C-alpha positions as CSV (number, residue, x, y, z in Angstrom):
1,X,-0.3,-41.3,168.6
2,X,0.0,-41.8,164.9
3,X,3.4,-42.6,163.4
4,X,5.3,-39.7,161.9
5,X,4.9,-39.5,158.1
6,X,7.6,-41.1,156.0
7,X,9.8,-38.8,154.0
8,X,10.4,-39.8,150.4
9,X,13.1,-38.3,148.3
10,X,12.0,-36.0,145.5
11,X,12.2,-37.5,142.1
12,X,15.5,-36.9,140.2
13,X,15.3,-34.1,137.7
14,X,15.2,-35.2,134.0
15,X,18.5,-35.3,132.2
16,X,19.2,-32.6,129.7
17,X,18.7,-33.5,126.0
18,X,22.4,-33.5,125.2
19,X,23.1,-35.9,128.0
20,X,20.4,-38.3,126.9
21,X,21.4,-38.1,123.3
22,X,25.1,-38.3,123.7
23,X,25.4,-40.7,126.6
24,X,22.9,-43.4,127.0
25,X,22.4,-45.0,130.3
26,X,25.4,-47.1,131.4
27,X,25.1,-50.8,130.7
28,X,27.2,-53.8,131.6
29,X,28.7,-53.0,134.9
30,X,28.2,-49.2,134.8
31,X,30.6,-48.6,131.9
32,X,29.2,-45.9,129.7
33,X,28.6,-46.8,126.1
34,X,30.6,-44.7,123.6
35,X,28.7,-42.1,121.8
36,X,27.7,-42.8,118.3
37,X,30.0,-40.9,115.8
38,X,28.2,-37.8,114.6
39,X,25.2,-38.3,116.9
40,X,25.8,-34.9,118.6
41,X,26.0,-32.9,115.4
42,X,23.2,-32.2,112.9
43,X,23.7,-33.8,109.5
44,X,23.6,-31.5,106.4
45,X,21.2,-32.5,103.7
46,X,22.9,-30.3,101.0
47,X,25.2,-32.1,98.4
48,X,28.8,-31.1,98.6
49,X,30.0,-28.3,96.3
50,X,31.4,-29.6,93.1
51,X,35.0,-28.6,92.5
52,X,35.3,-25.5,90.3
53,X,36.4,-26.2,86.7
54,X,39.6,-24.5,85.5
55,X,38.1,-24.2,81.9
56,X,36.5,-20.9,82.6
57,X,39.8,-19.5,83.9
58,X,41.7,-20.7,80.7
59,X,39.0,-19.2,78.5
60,X,39.3,-15.8,80.2
61,X,43.1,-15.8,79.8
62,X,42.9,-16.7,76.1
63,X,40.3,-14.0,75.5
64,X,42.5,-11.4,77.2
65,X,45.6,-12.5,75.2
66,X,43.6,-12.4,72.0
67,X,42.3,-8.9,72.7
68,X,45.9,-7.7,73.5
69,X,47.2,-9.1,70.2
70,X,44.4,-7.4,68.3
71,X,45.2,-4.1,69.9
72,X,48.9,-4.5,69.0
73,X,48.0,-5.2,65.3
74,X,45.6,-2.3,65.1
75,X,48.2,0.0,66.7
76,X,50.9,-1.1,64.2
77,X,48.5,-0.5,61.3
78,X,47.7,3.0,62.5
79,X,51.4,3.9,62.9
80,X,52.2,2.5,59.4
81,X,49.3,4.4,57.9
82,X,50.5,7.7,59.5
83,X,54.0,7.1,58.3
84,X,52.9,6.4,54.7
85,X,50.6,9.5,54.7
86,X,53.4,11.7,56.0
87,X,55.8,10.5,53.3
88,X,53.5,10.8,50.4
89,X,51.8,14.1,50.4
90,X,48.9,14.8,48.2
91,X,50.0,16.2,44.8
92,X,49.2,19.8,44.3
93,X,47.7,20.4,40.9
94,X,49.5,23.2,39.1
95,X,47.3,25.8,37.5
96,X,46.6,25.1,33.9
97,X,48.7,27.4,31.6
98,X,46.7,30.0,29.8
99,X,46.0,29.0,26.3
100,X,46.8,31.6,23.8
101,X,45.6,30.9,20.3
102,X,48.3,31.6,17.8
103,X,47.8,31.8,14.1
104,X,48.9,28.5,12.4
105,X,51.6,28.6,9.9
106,X,50.7,27.8,6.3
107,X,50.7,24.1,5.9
108,X,52.0,22.0,3.0
109,X,49.5,19.2,2.8
110,X,46.9,19.0,0.0
111,X,46.9,19.6,-3.7
112,X,44.2,21.1,-5.8
113,X,44.1,22.9,-9.1
114,X,41.1,25.1,-8.7
115,X,41.4,28.9,-9.0
116,X,40.6,31.2,-6.1
117,X,36.9,31.9,-5.6
118,X,35.6,35.4,-5.2
119,X,32.3,34.2,-3.7
120,X,32.8,33.8,0.0
121,X,29.0,33.6,0.8
122,X,27.0,35.6,3.2
123,X,28.7,35.6,6.6
124,X,26.8,36.0,9.8
125,X,27.7,35.9,13.5
126,X,27.4,32.1,13.6
127,X,29.0,31.2,10.3
128,X,31.9,33.7,9.8
129,X,34.4,31.3,11.4
130,X,33.5,28.7,8.8
131,X,33.8,31.2,6.0
132,X,37.3,32.2,7.2
133,X,38.4,28.6,7.6
134,X,37.2,27.7,4.1
135,X,39.2,30.6,2.6
136,X,42.3,29.6,4.5
137,X,42.0,26.0,3.3
138,X,41.4,27.1,-0.2
139,X,44.6,29.3,-0.5
140,X,46.7,26.6,1.2
141,X,45.7,24.1,-1.4
142,X,46.3,26.6,-4.3
143,X,49.7,27.6,-3.0
144,X,50.9,24.1,-2.3
145,X,49.6,22.7,-5.6
146,X,51.1,25.6,-7.6
147,X,47.8,26.6,-9.1
148,X,48.0,29.9,-7.3
149,X,51.1,30.8,-9.3
150,X,49.1,30.6,-12.5
151,X,47.1,33.7,-11.2
152,X,50.0,35.6,-9.8
153,X,53.8,35.2,-10.4
154,X,55.7,32.9,-8.1
155,X,58.0,35.6,-6.5
156,X,59.3,36.2,-3.0
157,X,57.1,39.2,-2.7
158,X,53.9,37.3,-3.5
159,X,54.9,34.3,-1.4
160,X,55.4,36.6,1.6
161,X,52.1,38.3,0.8
162,X,50.3,34.9,0.7
163,X,51.8,33.9,4.1
164,X,50.7,37.3,5.6
165,X,47.2,36.8,4.1
166,X,46.8,33.4,5.7
167,X,48.0,34.8,9.1
168,X,45.5,37.7,8.9
169,X,42.6,35.3,8.2
170,X,43.7,32.9,11.0
171,X,43.9,35.8,13.4
172,X,40.3,36.8,12.6
173,X,39.1,33.2,12.9
174,X,40.7,32.9,16.4
175,X,38.9,36.1,17.5
176,X,35.5,34.5,16.7
177,X,36.1,31.9,19.5
178,X,34.9,34.4,22.0
179,X,31.8,35.2,19.9
180,X,31.0,38.0,17.5
181,X,27.9,39.9,16.7
182,X,26.5,40.6,13.2
183,X,28.5,43.9,12.8
184,X,31.8,42.2,13.6
185,X,31.0,39.3,11.3
186,X,30.3,41.7,8.5
187,X,33.5,43.6,9.2
188,X,35.6,40.3,9.1
189,X,34.0,39.4,5.8
190,X,34.7,42.8,4.2
191,X,38.3,42.7,5.4
192,X,38.9,39.2,4.1
193,X,37.6,40.3,0.7
194,X,39.8,43.5,0.7
195,X,42.9,41.4,1.6
196,X,42.2,38.9,-1.1
197,X,41.8,41.6,-3.8
198,X,45.1,43.3,-2.8
199,X,46.9,39.9,-2.9
200,X,45.7,39.0,-6.4
201,X,46.5,42.6,-7.5
202,X,50.1,42.1,-6.1
203,X,49.7,45.1,-3.8
204,X,50.8,45.5,-0.2
205,X,48.0,44.3,2.1
206,X,48.0,47.5,4.1
207,X,48.4,45.9,7.6
208,X,51.6,45.0,9.5
209,X,52.0,41.7,11.2
210,X,54.6,39.9,13.3
211,X,54.2,36.2,14.3
212,X,56.7,34.6,16.7
213,X,57.0,30.9,16.1
214,X,59.1,28.2,17.8
215,X,62.3,28.6,15.8
216,X,61.6,31.7,13.7
217,X,59.7,35.0,13.4
218,X,57.5,36.1,10.5
219,X,57.2,39.8,9.8
220,X,55.2,41.7,7.2
221,X,55.2,45.4,6.3
222,X,51.7,46.3,5.1
223,X,53.0,49.5,3.4
224,X,55.9,48.1,1.4
225,X,55.0,44.4,1.3
226,X,58.4,43.4,2.5
227,X,59.0,40.8,5.1
228,X,59.4,37.0,5.6
229,X,60.8,34.5,8.0
230,X,63.9,35.1,10.1
231,X,65.5,32.7,12.6
232,X,65.1,33.5,16.3
């Protein structure tokens, strides 16, 4: 009869990886060797994070403070501008006063000894103003130099007539500023000639006139030749 088969114990199961990695087989009398520090944890290969610099934070704070200061300055400038604008309103231009041409008073500035001229030239629409002004200047010179009183007596009647004559011519010249046609120019020339003839004949000029000056008023009666200056 053959001997019974010998029973052998099954092989021990392998140790788990963590047991073999963390605890090596005991040595020297069965005392387990201490685990190597860090052997049970995977080591990171990434470098440690560098500490954040505080320079960026300081820059952000300074930029915010600068922007705030700029806003304050701009706000103050706007407020000051509004206050100045409200205290100094734009000047309102007053309408220009209407210019009314007034006859000029006979002046006392030049001297000449030439007699009055009867030739006033041919007047037309463009030259009648010059003809009238030339006659005005001529009689002012004759009156102021005294040469006129060699043609007519130097009396109050004649002096008043000379002043009225000059005012009549000045009034016609002012009317030419707005333009005249050929017929009006001819009418002004004929009237100037008629007034001059009556003046030299010591006759009333035929037209009335009243001129208000700054301190006096000149009046002339064309029918009687009476008149003169009176204080206002």
